[in-house]
Every structure is written in structure tokens, then in C-alpha cells.
Backbone bond lengths (Angstrom), bond angles and torsions (degrees), N, CA, C in turn:
res aa  C-N    CA-C-N  psi(-1)  N-CA   C-N-CA  omega(-1)  CA-C   N-CA-C  phi
1 M - - - 1.419 - - 1.622 105.52 -
2 P 1.194 115.04 100.56 1.461 123.37 -179.04 1.588 108.87 -69.01
3 R 1.300 112.87 142.31 1.526 114.78 179.86 1.466 106.85 -113.34
4 V 1.419 114.13 147.34 1.492 120.17 176.40 1.617 102.46 -130.42
5 Y 1.348 109.10 162.08 1.550 116.05 -170.53 1.541 104.97 -134.02
6 K 1.258 109.03 151.02 1.486 124.52 173.36 1.538 106.08 -122.34
7 I 1.364 116.59 135.21 1.387 124.71 176.15 1.475 105.84 -113.84
8 L 1.296 118.29 125.40 1.434 121.07 -179.83 1.500 112.80 -161.44
9 K 1.348 118.81 172.89 1.436 125.25 178.45 1.590 105.16 -64.58
10 R 1.277 115.09 138.75 1.561 115.71 177.06 1.431 112.41 -62.41
11 A 1.378 117.74 -30.02 1.410 120.56 -175.05 1.609 105.86 -70.76
12 E 1.322 117.72 -33.33 1.416 120.16 -177.10 1.629 106.77 -66.84
13 W 1.349 112.96 -45.80 1.459 114.23 177.77 1.507 117.24 -62.08
14 D 1.390 111.73 -40.60 1.477 116.93 175.88 1.547 111.19 -60.21
15 A 1.279 115.39 -39.82 1.544 117.44 177.63 1.541 110.36 -62.61
16 A 1.359 115.84 -41.86 1.451 118.86 -179.73 1.568 111.03 -64.97
17 V 1.301 114.48 -40.06 1.435 116.81 174.49 1.593 116.71 -58.08
18 R 1.294 111.75 -41.97 1.487 121.62 175.68 1.528 108.42 -64.71
19 A 1.292 120.84 -39.57 1.426 123.51 -177.71 1.511 116.73 -83.18
20 G 1.430 112.11 -15.46 1.473 117.06 178.19 1.456 112.45 84.23
21 R 1.314 121.05 5.16 1.446 122.82 176.85 1.550 109.89 -163.00
22 F 1.385 115.26 143.82 1.419 125.27 -176.50 1.596 102.13 -109.33
23 E 1.384 114.12 114.03 1.391 116.82 177.49 1.480 112.04 -106.39
24 G 1.275 117.94 7.88 1.485 119.33 172.21 1.492 112.61 115.90
25 A 1.274 113.61 157.41 1.515 123.51 171.70 1.500 104.54 -82.10
26 A 1.342 118.27 -177.29 1.411 126.30 -172.68 1.559 108.97 -61.19
27 I 1.377 118.78 -50.69 1.340 120.36 172.99 1.527 121.86 -52.42
28 D 1.293 108.61 -39.56 1.499 115.15 178.27 1.483 112.55 -65.97
29 L 1.379 115.34 -44.28 1.421 120.81 179.49 1.577 112.55 -64.46
30 A 1.422 116.65 -36.19 1.386 121.50 175.83 1.565 112.26 -64.96
31 D 1.356 114.01 -46.14 1.500 121.13 177.71 1.521 118.93 -71.96
32 G 1.427 116.48 -20.36 1.359 118.73 -178.02 1.572 119.64 87.10
33 Y 1.305 110.82 10.78 1.508 117.43 178.10 1.612 104.11 -159.67
34 I 1.334 113.22 161.18 1.426 123.55 175.03 1.488 110.75 -85.94
35 H 1.303 121.53 120.83 1.422 127.16 176.68 1.486 110.82 -82.56
36 L 1.371 115.07 123.57 1.460 124.68 174.94 1.462 106.18 -121.36
37 S 1.367 117.33 171.94 1.418 125.99 176.15 1.560 108.82 -138.80
38 T 1.289 115.61 157.03 1.491 120.66 171.71 1.479 107.58 -84.93
39 A 1.391 118.95 171.73 1.429 120.13 179.04 1.456 112.60 -57.32
40 A 1.404 120.53 -34.08 1.409 128.12 -177.71 1.476 111.00 -73.07
41 Q 1.311 120.28 -33.49 1.446 128.43 -177.21 1.496 111.76 -84.64
42 A 1.221 122.20 -33.56 1.449 126.67 -173.69 1.489 117.81 -51.89
43 P 1.288 115.18 -43.41 1.564 115.53 -178.47 1.431 110.72 -61.64
44 E 1.401 121.81 -43.90 1.400 126.77 -179.40 1.597 111.56 -67.05
45 T 1.243 116.51 -36.47 1.383 121.57 177.29 1.475 111.55 -68.04
46 A 1.390 115.95 -41.97 1.411 118.66 174.14 1.582 113.64 -63.01
47 R 1.301 113.53 -43.55 1.532 114.41 178.52 1.474 115.95 -66.09
48 R 1.318 116.18 -37.64 1.448 123.04 -179.33 1.505 114.29 -71.22
49 Y 1.322 118.48 -44.03 1.393 120.19 -168.20 1.622 114.23 -113.17
50 F 1.317 116.89 -9.46 1.497 116.25 -171.31 1.564 107.44 -128.58
51 T 1.363 125.73 6.74 1.401 122.77 177.48 1.526 111.86 -59.05
52 G 1.237 114.90 137.86 1.482 124.16 178.54 1.617 113.42 79.83
53 Q 1.335 116.76 -6.11 1.432 117.10 -178.18 1.634 110.53 -93.04
54 T 1.261 116.36 127.91 1.389 123.60 177.55 1.526 110.21 -94.44
55 G 1.447 118.11 168.48 1.418 125.01 177.77 1.427 111.40 70.74
56 L 1.396 120.44 33.19 1.386 121.64 178.97 1.514 113.38 -94.61
57 A 1.325 114.50 161.40 1.492 122.44 177.43 1.493 111.03 -134.41
58 L 1.332 115.35 149.89 1.497 119.58 177.37 1.541 102.24 -116.59
59 V 1.359 117.27 124.29 1.459 124.02 -174.40 1.570 102.46 -114.31
60 R 1.381 116.05 127.00 1.376 120.38 174.49 1.506 118.09 -110.71
61 F 1.283 116.91 133.61 1.472 126.59 -178.98 1.510 110.04 -119.34
62 D 1.346 110.65 155.48 1.570 122.04 163.58 1.443 104.02 -84.32
63 A 1.292 121.22 116.22 1.375 127.24 178.89 1.533 115.03 -51.26
64 T 1.203 110.78 -40.22 1.554 119.21 -173.90 1.634 104.95 -66.70
65 A 1.342 119.15 -31.14 1.379 121.21 -175.58 1.493 111.55 -72.73
66 L 1.318 117.13 -18.89 1.450 124.66 -179.23 1.520 113.38 -76.65
67 G 1.368 111.35 -12.73 1.577 119.16 176.48 1.454 118.11 57.31
68 V 1.207 118.05 -150.32 1.447 126.86 -174.76 1.521 113.60 -67.59
69 A 1.267 121.54 -15.55 1.396 125.50 179.00 1.592 110.98 -71.43
70 L 1.352 113.70 -17.65 1.460 119.48 -174.37 1.599 104.81 -91.51
71 R 1.321 114.49 129.83 1.410 122.45 175.36 1.526 112.49 -128.60
72 W 1.270 118.02 141.04 1.479 121.67 -177.48 1.553 103.02 -104.71
73 E 1.365 111.50 116.68 1.479 116.00 -169.60 1.621 106.97 -131.52
74 P 1.264 117.06 144.45 1.470 119.40 175.74 1.579 116.20 -62.24
75 S 1.387 111.96 134.72 1.454 113.98 179.87 1.510 107.32 -143.32
76 R 1.368 115.46 -128.19 1.493 121.50 -178.05 1.510 108.63 -46.50
77 G 1.362 114.13 124.84 1.497 119.06 172.61 1.563 111.71 65.18
78 G 1.284 118.28 14.29 1.474 114.20 -176.04 1.454 115.46 86.06
79 D 1.357 122.97 -14.02 1.382 126.28 178.19 1.451 119.94 -58.72
80 L 1.256 123.10 140.93 1.490 124.47 -178.19 1.643 107.55 -78.98
81 F 1.338 117.50 116.28 1.399 122.93 176.17 1.464 112.57 -108.59
82 P 1.381 111.26 142.42 1.495 116.72 179.18 1.556 108.90 -74.91
83 H 1.345 114.34 128.48 1.513 123.46 176.01 1.468 107.45 -125.33
84 V 1.297 118.93 137.33 1.462 123.66 175.29 1.580 109.52 -108.53
85 Y 1.262 111.62 123.51 1.509 120.24 176.41 1.581 107.27 -97.03
86 G 1.273 113.02 108.05 1.544 120.72 -174.47 1.403 109.94 116.13
87 W 1.292 118.76 -154.83 1.441 119.97 -172.89 1.563 107.86 -117.80
88 I 1.381 117.16 168.79 1.443 121.24 -175.39 1.479 108.14 -121.30
89 D 1.306 118.91 137.65 1.460 123.50 -177.52 1.617 98.30 -83.20
90 P 1.377 115.02 123.08 1.375 118.47 173.92 1.472 119.57 -56.69
91 A 1.383 116.08 -21.33 1.483 121.84 177.90 1.590 110.12 -65.32
92 L 1.326 112.77 -19.27 1.547 115.63 177.90 1.452 114.86 -76.08
93 A 1.293 120.36 -13.77 1.454 124.39 175.33 1.505 114.07 -57.27
94 E 1.206 119.41 120.99 1.491 123.59 175.86 1.510 112.72 -80.93
95 A 1.405 116.75 -26.81 1.543 120.18 179.64 1.462 103.28 -163.79
96 V 1.401 109.46 148.67 1.412 120.37 169.09 1.515 107.03 -129.19
97 T 1.333 115.13 126.77 1.487 120.44 -175.40 1.524 109.80 -128.10
98 E 1.377 112.33 133.57 1.518 118.16 171.53 1.415 109.23 -65.00
99 I 1.356 119.68 144.71 1.499 126.07 -178.89 1.585 107.02 -107.16
100 D 1.198 115.33 123.51 1.445 119.27 168.05 1.450 117.74 -90.20
101 L 1.214 121.24 163.77 1.533 119.62 177.70 1.501 109.47 -113.20
102 D 1.298 117.93 145.64 1.455 125.11 174.39 1.523 108.57 -74.03
103 P 1.326 114.29 172.15 1.529 115.40 -178.19 1.498 114.91 -58.06
104 E 1.232 118.11 -23.00 1.582 124.45 177.26 1.491 112.34 -83.17
105 G 1.244 113.02 -11.18 1.605 119.82 -176.63 1.367 118.33 90.99
106 A 1.395 118.10 10.01 1.487 121.15 178.04 1.522 106.91 -87.27
107 P 1.283 113.44 141.98 1.525 121.46 179.18 1.574 110.03 -62.89
108 R 1.413 114.21 136.97 1.330 119.43 178.65 1.535 109.35 -105.00
109 L 1.305 120.46 114.31 1.508 119.66 -170.82 1.547 108.52 -104.18
110 G 1.251 118.19 -14.08 1.500 122.64 -175.67 1.503 111.95 58.99
111 A 1.301 118.31 -163.98 1.516 123.93 -172.39 1.471 105.44 -76.59
112 L 1.308 115.36 129.00 1.542 119.19 -178.69 1.525 106.89 -110.88
113 P 1.286 119.29 136.61 1.469 120.85 173.10 1.646 108.42 -68.01
114 A 1.271 114.45 134.98 1.424 117.89 -179.24 1.513 115.21 -76.59
């Protein structure tokens, strides 16, 4: 059961839970799909795009539960990244974790299950 991750503002996730569907953050809406990362990709995604941001959450999903909406597509460095075309039911989240920042402002994700 491979796991995939979404890094986003906690307020965005809380709004999705209230709405009963996650349609994506601003970058997802602009690109036409929801950006996710594997356990190996998430730390670099966090460092690149979320350094200095507070109020973040890390949401973990079972990739198989996302079904046919999940596609693996080449992105940064040619790596295959998980992208969801459509929306995600927040009930599919296995875990939601607050993200702390290290002294330099980089998000600390800790050890992530693959």
C-alpha cells in the first residue's frame, strides 16, 4: 500500500473537511490537478515550496484508495510524481500532521511511511 502526501495550509485542509471534498490549493487549481509527493519526494517539496510558511499540515493517503484519478507523471528531475485529477474525499486521509519549522524555517516532516 504505497502512501502519498499533500503539504498545504492547515486552514485549507480544515475547509476541505468542512466541505467534504478537497479540490486543491491555489497551485493545484491553476495546474488542473492536485500535486502530491511520495515519502521520498515530500522533504524536497516542503523545502522548495513551503520554507518560512507557518500553519502547514501534512496529509497522508493510501495511493490505491485514490483510484483512477491518481496518475504518476514526470516532474522535477524526471521523477514520477503522483497527481490527482479531480477532487479528494477528506475521509480518505490516513493521517493529518501539523508541520513544524526548523530554526532556518524549513518544514520538518520527520520519518514518513512509504
